[in-house]
N, C-alpha and C positions, 0 to 999 in steps of 0.2 A: 077206636078199637076196630079191628076187622076180625072176622072169624075165618080160620083156615081149615080146610078139610083135605085129607089125604086118602086116596083110594087104592085098592088092590095091592099090587106088589110094592108100590111106593109106601103105602101104610106099613106093610110088613118090614121093609128096609129101614124105615125111620123109627119104628116102634111106637108110633103115635097116630091116632086116627083124626084128631082135630086139636086145635088150640086157638086161644084168643091172643091177639098180638096188637099192641099199641102201634099204630102206623108210624114208623120212624120218620123224622124230618128228612125230606129229600127223596123219600120213596113214594113216587106218584104214579107209577105204572106197574103192570104185571111183570114186565121184564126187570125192572129195578127191584121188585120184590123177590124175584127168583135169585138175583145176584145177592141180595141181602141174606136169603135163606142159605145159599151155597156157602157164604162166608162163615157159617157156623162150623164148617169142617166136617170131617168124618163122613158118615152116610149122607149128610146134607149136601155134599158136593155133587150129588146126582142132579141137582137143580142147574148146575153149570155144565155138566158133562153130557146130559141126555137131551138131545134135540127133539126127541119124540114125545116129551111130556106135553100133555094138553092142559089148558086152563079154562075155567069158567068163572065168571063174575056174576053173582046173583042169578045163577043157573042159565046163563047165556054164554056160549062158547066165545072166547076172545083171543086176540093175539097179544104179543108182548108189549105193544104200544098202547094197549087199553088202559085208560085212566082208573085210578083207585080213589075211593073216598071213605071216610069214616063210616062204619056201619055195614060195609060191603061184606059179602060172603064170597070167599075165593076158594075154589076147589082145584086141586091138582090131581091128575091121574094119567096112567100110561094109556096109549092109544086103544088097547084092548083090555077092558076091565072084567070081562066074563059076565056070567049071568046067574 
């Protein structure tokens, strides 16, 4: 399982702040996770269409090639989250 967190306008668009997700077989990177989430369709397509979304794994900023492991906390947020 991994914990997903969604912040700011992304949270509002998706209608969810967080969720637990069993890491699907074959999803080993942040980029693959984004593609998996985008495949949900509807508002989730933002993961495929927005190049400006940022990601953090275990509170460290990462790129799409960053590896994922069970127990990770993955946060997604737009570049400006406000304060």
